C-alpha positions as CSV (number, residue, x, y, z in Angstrom):
1,M,1.5,6.5,7.8
2,G,2.8,6.7,11.3
3,D,4.4,3.8,13.1
4,E,2.2,1.2,11.4
5,T,4.3,-1.5,9.7
6,I,3.4,-3.1,6.4
7,S,3.6,-6.7,7.7
8,T,3.0,-8.3,11.1
9,F,5.0,-11.4,10.2
10,E,8.0,-11.4,12.5
11,P,10.7,-12.3,9.9
12,F,9.5,-9.5,7.7
13,Q,9.1,-6.7,10.2
14,W,12.6,-5.4,9.6
15,F,12.1,-5.5,5.9
16,A,8.7,-3.7,6.0
17,R,10.1,-1.0,8.3
18,W,13.1,-0.5,6.0
19,A,10.9,-0.1,2.9
20,E,8.6,2.3,4.8
21,Q,11.4,4.4,6.2
22,R,12.7,4.9,2.6
23,R,9.1,5.6,1.4
24,L,9.5,2.9,-1.3
25,V,6.2,1.3,-0.4
26,T,3.6,3.0,1.7
27,W,0.1,2.3,3.0
28,E,-2.1,5.2,1.8
29,R,-5.3,3.8,3.3
30,R,-5.8,1.1,5.9
31,C,-9.0,-0.4,7.2
32,D,-9.5,-3.1,9.8
33,E,-12.4,-4.6,7.8
34,A,-11.0,-4.2,4.2
35,D,-12.7,-6.1,1.5
36,V,-10.1,-5.4,-1.2
37,L,-6.4,-4.6,-1.5
38,I,-5.6,-1.9,-4.1
39,I,-2.0,-2.0,-5.3
40,T,-1.0,1.0,-7.3
41,N,2.1,2.7,-8.6
42,V,0.4,6.1,-8.8
43,W,-1.2,8.0,-5.9
44,P,-1.4,11.8,-5.2
45,H,0.9,12.8,-2.4
46,R,2.6,16.0,-1.1
47,A,5.5,16.0,-3.5
48,R,3.2,15.1,-6.5
49,P,-0.4,16.1,-5.9
50,T,-1.4,15.4,-9.5
51,Y,0.2,12.0,-9.6
52,G,-2.7,9.5,-10.1
53,P,-5.8,11.4,-8.8
54,F,-7.9,9.0,-10.9
55,V,-6.8,6.1,-8.7
56,R,-7.8,8.0,-5.6
57,R,-11.2,8.9,-7.1
58,S,-11.7,5.2,-8.0
59,V,-11.0,4.2,-4.4
60,E,-13.4,6.9,-3.1
61,G,-16.0,5.6,-5.5
62,L,-15.6,2.1,-4.1
63,E,-16.0,3.5,-0.6
64,A,-19.2,5.3,-1.6
65,L,-20.6,1.9,-2.6
66,G,-19.6,0.4,0.8
67,I,-16.6,-1.4,-0.4
68,K,-13.7,-0.9,2.0
69,G,-10.1,-1.2,0.8
70,D,-6.5,-0.9,1.8
71,V,-4.3,1.0,-0.6
72,L,-0.6,0.0,-1.1
73,F,1.4,2.6,-3.0
74,I,4.5,1.2,-4.7
75,R,6.6,4.2,-5.5
76,G,8.0,2.9,-8.8
77,Y,9.3,6.4,-9.7
78,M,11.9,5.8,-7.0
79,G,13.5,2.9,-8.9
80,I,13.3,-0.8,-9.4
81,A,13.9,-1.4,-5.6
82,A,10.4,-0.1,-4.9
83,Y,8.9,-2.8,-7.2
84,A,11.1,-5.5,-5.6
85,C,10.0,-4.4,-2.1
86,G,6.4,-4.3,-3.2
87,A,6.5,-7.8,-4.7
88,I,8.0,-9.2,-1.4
89,I,5.4,-7.4,0.7
90,V,2.5,-8.4,-1.5
91,T,3.7,-12.0,-1.5
92,R,3.7,-12.1,2.3
93,L,0.3,-10.5,2.4
94,G,-1.0,-13.4,0.3
95,V,-0.2,-15.8,3.2
96,R,-2.9,-14.1,5.3
97,R,-6.3,-15.6,4.6
98,D,-8.3,-13.4,7.0
99,K,-8.3,-10.4,4.7
100,Y,-9.1,-9.6,1.1
């Protein structure tokens, strides 16, 4: 999703950029005032449009109820490195107390 990085923590910017460039972990939705963080290993995308449409519909249902969320897609089909990257990124997100 553009030039947006996964993490704003200085020591982890290089890692977040590396994971995004390889498309191992991507933000599929971002919201400044997100109430929830949705972490998924299935999400429809250009290469696989039928890969997890039920997750997208669930997120859209939450939005219809007024619940805003960020969606972090860990592309596990690309190998164990995607899960490792996702775990590190999610751990760093846990340090932030102003969201979720």
